[in-house]
C-alpha positions in Angstrom: -51.7 20.2 -94.9 -53.7 23.5 -95.3 -52.6 26.5 -93.2 -55.3 28.5 -91.3 -57.0 31.3 -93.2 -54.9 34.4 -92.5 -56.3 37.9 -91.9 -54.7 41.4 -91.3 -57.1 42.2 -88.4 -59.6 40.5 -86.2 -62.4 42.6 -87.8 -61.6 40.9 -91.1 -61.5 37.5 -89.4 -64.7 38.0 -87.5 -66.7 38.7 -90.6 -65.2 35.7 -92.4 -65.9 33.4 -89.5 -69.5 34.6 -89.1 -70.1 34.1 -92.8 -68.5 30.6 -92.9 -70.4 29.3 -89.8 -73.8 30.7 -90.9 -73.5 29.6 -94.5 -71.6 26.3 -94.0 -72.6 24.9 -90.6 -72.4 21.2 -90.2 -74.7 20.6 -87.2 -77.5 22.2 -85.3 -76.3 21.8 -81.7 -78.7 22.1 -78.7 -76.3 21.8 -75.8 -78.0 23.0 -72.5 -80.9 24.4 -74.5 -78.8 26.9 -76.5 -79.6 26.2 -80.1 -76.7 27.0 -82.4 -75.3 26.3 -85.9 -71.9 24.6 -85.5 -68.7 23.8 -87.4 -66.3 21.3 -86.0 -62.6 22.1 -86.2 -61.9 25.6 -87.4 -58.9 27.9 -87.3 -57.8 31.4 -88.4 -54.6 33.5 -88.0 -54.0 37.2 -87.4 -50.9 38.7 -88.9 -51.2 41.7 -86.6 -52.7 40.7 -83.2 -52.8 44.4 -82.1 -55.6 44.8 -84.6 -57.9 43.1 -82.1 -60.7 45.6 -81.9 -64.0 45.8 -83.8 -65.2 49.0 -85.3 -68.6 48.0 -86.6 -71.9 49.9 -86.1 -73.8 46.7 -86.4 -71.7 45.1 -83.6 -71.0 47.7 -80.9 -68.5 46.5 -78.3 -67.5 47.7 -74.9 -63.8 48.6 -74.6 -64.2 49.0 -70.9 -65.1 45.4 -70.5 -62.4 44.3 -72.9 -59.7 45.8 -70.7 -61.4 44.8 -67.5 -61.5 41.1 -68.6 -57.9 41.1 -69.8 -56.7 42.7 -66.5 -58.8 40.2 -64.5 -56.9 37.5 -66.3 -53.5 39.1 -65.9 -54.2 39.7 -62.2 -54.8 35.9 -61.8 -58.2 36.7 -60.2 -61.1 34.4 -59.4 -63.4 36.8 -57.5 -66.4 38.4 -59.0 -65.7 41.9 -57.7 -64.0 43.2 -60.8 -65.5 41.1 -63.6 -69.0 41.1 -62.2 -69.0 44.9 -62.0 -68.5 45.3 -65.7 -70.7 42.4 -66.8 -73.3 41.3 -64.3 -74.1 38.3 -66.4 -70.8 36.8 -65.3 -72.4 36.3 -61.8 -74.4 33.4 -63.3 -71.1 31.5 -63.7 -70.4 31.5 -60.0 -71.0 28.4 -57.8 -70.8 30.3 -54.5 -71.7 33.9 -55.4 -68.3 35.3 -54.9 -65.8 33.5 -57.2 -65.7 32.0 -60.7 -63.7 28.8 -61.1 -64.0 27.5 -64.7 -63.7 30.6 -66.8 -61.2 32.4 -64.5 -58.5 31.5 -67.0 -56.0 34.0 -65.4 -56.1 32.2 -62.1 -54.9 29.1 -63.8 -52.3 30.9 -65.9 -51.0 33.8 -63.8 -51.6 32.9 -60.1 -48.7 31.3 -58.2 -49.3 27.6 -57.4 -50.7 26.7 -53.9 -47.3 25.2 -53.0 -45.7 28.6 -53.7 -44.2 27.6 -57.0 -44.1 30.2 -59.9 -47.2 30.5 -62.1 -47.5 28.7 -65.4 -46.8 32.0 -67.2 -43.6 32.7 -65.3 -42.4 29.2 -65.9 -43.2 29.4 -69.6 -41.3 32.7 -69.9 -38.3 31.2 -68.0 -38.3 28.3 -70.4 -38.3 30.6 -73.4 -35.5 32.7 -72.0 -33.4 29.5 -71.6 -34.5 27.7 -74.7 -35.4 30.2 -77.4 -36.8 27.7 -79.9 -38.8 25.6 -77.3 -42.1 24.0 -78.3 -43.0 23.4 -74.6 -44.1 26.9 -73.5 -47.7 25.8 -73.1 -50.1 27.3 -70.6 -52.8 24.7 -69.8 -56.3 25.8 -68.6 -58.8 22.9 -69.1 -58.1 20.1 -66.6 -59.4 16.6 -66.2 -61.3 17.6 -63.1 -63.4 20.0 -65.1 -65.3 17.0 -66.4 -66.4 15.7 -63.0 -69.5 17.8 -62.6 -71.8 17.2 -65.5 -74.2 20.0 -66.3 -72.5 23.0 -64.6 -72.3 25.9 -67.1 -68.9 27.2 -65.9 -66.4 25.0 -67.6 -63.3 26.5 -69.3 -63.9 27.1 -73.0 -60.1 27.7 -73.2 -58.0 24.5 -73.4 -54.7 26.4 -73.4 -52.3 28.9 -74.9 -49.0 28.1 -76.5 -46.1 30.6 -76.8 -43.6 30.2 -79.6 -40.5 32.4 -79.9 -39.2 32.4 -83.5 -36.6 34.7 -85.2 -37.2 37.5 -82.7 -41.0 37.3 -82.7 -43.4 35.9 -80.2 -46.2 33.9 -81.8 -49.2 32.5 -79.9 -51.5 29.6 -80.6 -54.9 29.4 -78.8 -56.8 26.1 -78.4 -60.5 26.4 -77.6 -62.8 23.4 -76.9 -65.7 25.6 -77.9 -66.3 29.3 -79.0 -69.4 31.3 -79.8 -68.3 33.2 -82.9 -70.6 36.1 -82.3 -70.2 36.5 -78.6 -67.3 34.9 -76.6 -64.8 34.9 -79.5 -64.8 38.7 -79.7 -63.8 39.0 -76.0 -61.5 36.0 -76.1 -59.4 37.2 -79.0 -59.1 40.6 -77.5 -57.9 39.3 -74.1 -55.6 36.5 -75.5 -53.9 38.8 -78.0 -53.3 41.4 -75.2 -51.8 38.6 -73.1 -49.6 37.7 -76.0 -48.5 41.3 -76.4 -47.7 41.5 -72.7 -45.7 38.3 -72.9 -43.7 39.7 -75.9 -42.9 42.8 -73.8 -41.6 40.6 -70.9 -39.4 38.7 -73.3 -38.2 41.7 -75.3 -39.6 40.2 -78.5 -41.5 41.7 -81.4 -45.2 40.7 -81.7 -45.7 37.8 -84.0 -48.8 36.1 -85.4 -51.8 34.9 -83.4 -53.6 31.6 -84.4 -57.0 30.6 -83.0 -58.1 26.9 -83.1 -61.6 25.9 -82.1 -63.1 22.5 -81.6 -66.8 23.6 -81.7 -67.2 26.9 -83.5 -70.8 28.0 -83.3 -73.3 30.9 -83.7 -76.5 30.9 -81.6 -79.7 30.8 -83.5 -80.8 33.8 -81.4 -77.9 35.7 -82.9 -78.4 34.9 -86.6 -80.2 38.2 -87.2 -77.4 40.2 -85.7 -74.8 38.2 -87.5 -76.7 39.0 -90.7 -76.4 42.7 -90.0 -72.7 42.4 -89.5 -72.3 40.6 -92.8 -74.4 43.3 -94.6 -72.1 46.0 -93.2 -68.9 44.1 -94.1 -70.1 43.2 -97.6 -70.3 47.0 -98.2 -66.6 47.4 -97.5 -65.0 43.9 -97.2 -61.4 44.9 -97.5 -61.5 48.2 -95.5 -58.9 48.3 -92.7 -60.1 49.3 -89.2 -60.3 53.1 -89.2 -58.0 53.6 -86.2 -54.3 52.8 -85.6 -53.9 50.0 -83.1 -52.4 51.2 -79.8 -49.0 49.6 -79.1 -48.3 48.3 -75.6 -44.9 49.8 -74.4 -42.1 47.3 -74.5 -41.2 48.4 -71.0 -44.6 47.4 -69.6 -44.0 45.5 -66.3 -46.0 43.7 -63.7 -45.7 46.9 -61.6 -47.7 48.7 -64.2 -50.4 46.0 -64.2 -50.6 46.1 -60.4 -50.9 49.9 -60.5 -53.7 49.8 -63.0 -55.6 47.2 -61.0 -55.2 49.2 -57.8 -56.6 52.3 -59.4 -59.3 50.4 -61.2 -60.6 49.2 -57.8 -60.6 52.7 -56.4 -62.6 53.9 -59.4 -64.9 50.8 -59.4 -65.8 51.4 -55.8 -66.2 55.1 -56.4 -63.6 56.1 -53.8 -61.8 58.4 -56.3 -62.6 60.4 -59.4 -59.8 61.3 -61.8 -59.3 64.0 -64.4 -56.9 63.4 -67.3 -54.3 65.5 -65.4 -54.7 63.3 -62.3 -54.1 60.2 -64.4 -51.2 61.8 -66.3 -49.5 62.3 -62.9 -49.4 58.6 -62.2 -46.3 56.6 -62.8 -47.8 54.9 -65.9 -47.1 54.9 -69.6 -49.7 56.8 -71.7 -51.0 53.4 -73.0 -52.1 52.4 -69.5 -53.1 55.9 -68.5 -55.7 55.7 -71.3 -57.0 52.4 -69.9 -57.6 54.0 -66.6 -59.4 56.9 -68.3 -61.8 54.3 -69.7 -62.5 53.1 -66.2 -63.1 56.7 -65.0 -65.5 57.2 -67.9 -67.4 54.1 -66.8 -67.4 55.4 -63.2 -69.0 58.6 -64.3 -71.8 56.8 -66.3 -72.5 54.4 -63.5 -72.6 56.9 -60.7 -73.9 60.0 -62.6 -76.1 58.5 -65.4 -78.0 61.8 -65.7 -74.8 63.6 -66.8 -72.7 63.3 -69.9 -69.2 62.0 -69.5 -66.7 64.9 -69.2 -65.7 66.2 -72.6 -62.0 66.6 -71.7 -62.0 63.0 -70.5 -63.4 61.7 -73.8 -60.9 63.7 -75.8 -58.1 62.1 -73.8 -59.2 58.6 -74.6 -57.4 56.5 -77.2 -59.3 57.4 -80.4 -60.5 53.9 -81.3 -61.6 53.2 -77.7 -63.4 56.6 -77.7 -65.3 55.6 -80.9 -66.3 52.3 -79.4 -67.2 53.9 -76.0 -69.4 56.5 -77.5 -71.4 54.1 -79.6 -71.7 51.5 -76.9 -72.2 53.5 -73.7 -73.5 56.9 -74.6 -76.3 55.3 -76.7 -77.2 53.2 -73.7 -77.3 56.3 -71.5 -79.6 58.0 -73.9 -82.0 55.1 -73.6 -81.6 54.7 -69.8 -79.7 51.4 -70.1 -76.6 52.0 -68.0 -76.2 48.7 -66.1 
């Protein structure tokens, strides 16, 4: 038995995964016309799941979308209002123009059952509180019914999440049927490790390791050039740690905090309010979640006032790593007129 390759941060894992798939691919897959280089059956492990962010100039990421997607999951939502606002491409996943069914993982994990029974997440946490060493705290996402409509693009890539409490730590194992190593994996690892950290807070446990298993791990042929630029950048400093300390979710984070963030995110998204750092500081939220709301305010300013720069005091109040990402991702797009 060979354990998954282990990395101190996702940035290290990301570079290693891209190199492995691009240099050692086993198949050229053409599913639904998307040519890709594919490896079957791959895994890696993160020793510190909080180190979930990328800080690469060759691969700018959008921290606003990262938090929006994670909150969309935690909210148990299916509708397009939130997720479609921050990534219009997600609207292509909808069958009816208003909801997403397959990739709305949070609706399958966090939403109460139609019969009023607790969510899968609540039942898993109840199990772990009663049986600390349980192996049964599994949160299924992919269902047999997802195979019924052949050809629809919106099938869950996530099979399920498994929570394992061991020696005071909460570990998580993710099972993916398929993952695009250059695109979807970046967002998935961010959201799933944030869910893991939230679960650890609910259980009063320290954050353990994160393991990511993938059935079909692939890189699109159209992305090989960009993957090459990432590898060039990481070759220059292969063992350099991410330049920012990872923010730590407060152990007292509650569902009330999540609901409050979602309520204010909607107000910002619909441009009903505008917040200064002082306004957000007055809310009943830990600083960690205040900074998330400040990202949504920065996004509101760009969308509604693209001709203006984001308020300097707001930028200074952001979590430093998120500010670095935001400036490279969004302010560059504003300068070129790409603000959608």
